[in-house]
C-alpha positions, 0 to 999 in steps of 0.5 A: 029132334036133331040140332043139325039144320036141314040142308038144301043143295042148289044146282046152278049153271055157275056152280061146280061139279067138284067141291072142296071137302067135305062136300061132294056134288052129285054126279052130273050136277053143278052145285052152286049153293048149300043152304041150311034151313033157318030154324023157327027158333032163330029165323033171322039168320041164313047160313050157306056155302057158295061155290062158283065156276063163273062170276055172279051178277053185280048186285046190291041189297037194301037195308031194313030201313029202306024195305020198311019205307017201301012197305015190305017190312024188315027185309033188309040184307047185310051179309058176310063172306069167309073164303074157304077155298079160292083159285089163284086168280079168284076175285070179289068185286066190292065197291068202286075205285072212284065215287059214282053218282046214281046217274053214272051208276045207272049208265054204267050198269046199262052199258056194262062198264060197271064191271070195270069201275068196281074194285076187284079184290084178290082173295085167298082162304081166310079172307073175310068181308062184311057187306053192308046194305047198299054195297055193290058187289059181285062174287067172281069165279073160282071162289068157295065161301061161307055166307052168313046173312040176314034171312032175306031174299031181296036182291037187286041185280044191276048187271049180269054179263049179258045173261037173259035174267031180269035186272032191277036198275031203278030199285038197285040204283036207289039203294046202292052206294057209289063209293069205295069199300071201307078197309075196316070191313075186311080182314084176314082170319087165320085158320086157327085161333079165336077171332071176332068176325062181326060184332053188330049191328045186326048179328054177331059172328065169331071163330072159336078154337076149343072151348070159348073164352069167357068174354066170347061166351058172354057174347052168346047168351041165348040161341045161336048157330054153330058151324064146325070148321075143323073137327066135330062139335056136339050140340044137345048130345048129337055130333055135328061134323064140318060141313054142317050147321046146328041150332043150340038153344044155349052155349051150355048145349055145345060140347067143343072139341079141344082143338076144334075150330068152329063159327058161332053166330047169333042175331042182334035184331029181330 
């Protein structure tokens, strides 16, 4: 059985008909997302590519503790984004310029002014953002990114630019943090070299160039996901090219290219 995870291309009105290499959109389709189906052996994480030609909705995700308290089980969602391509004016909306009460947030989401109250971060390839649960966020137009997230589909939409889609104001405002986005949650990652992107509490994510150093290898002592970025890797003897994602039962199954660059991910919580 191949170690590569099955992929699913998802057409979206806000997607793109021209995608960054190595991806190609089918003729006549606008692809917004490419999903890698989480394997049964490692169901806690979901990896996707996202491509936007329009701004996505202003939204927020609950934490595990909040979904457990609501009787939904562990369905919280924390995520992170690595920008791989961006138009010159591309931005991400994350957090607020000034503190906002729940009542003020609800009113701003209702009248649309929430868009102007958010902090919009200009982005370029290599920018990295960790999005804790409760962080109000929106992906702007002209962005291509890799998203690694807890495998949950609970999203509360606060504002959608007048599009005719359901909003979830009460649930969203109840879990949203009306505060600035912490500087420590963002960094710029050079295209080459080895760098720690996320070190908990829910998952780990590293960029590695060549063979991982012993300290990195020690962080990945079980099942993991391998996401090639530059050059192929081999997992259980099968080649996985950039644009793919594979499950490795252990780091010993992975043969790294000497000058290749890839991402490694593993969950830290069930």
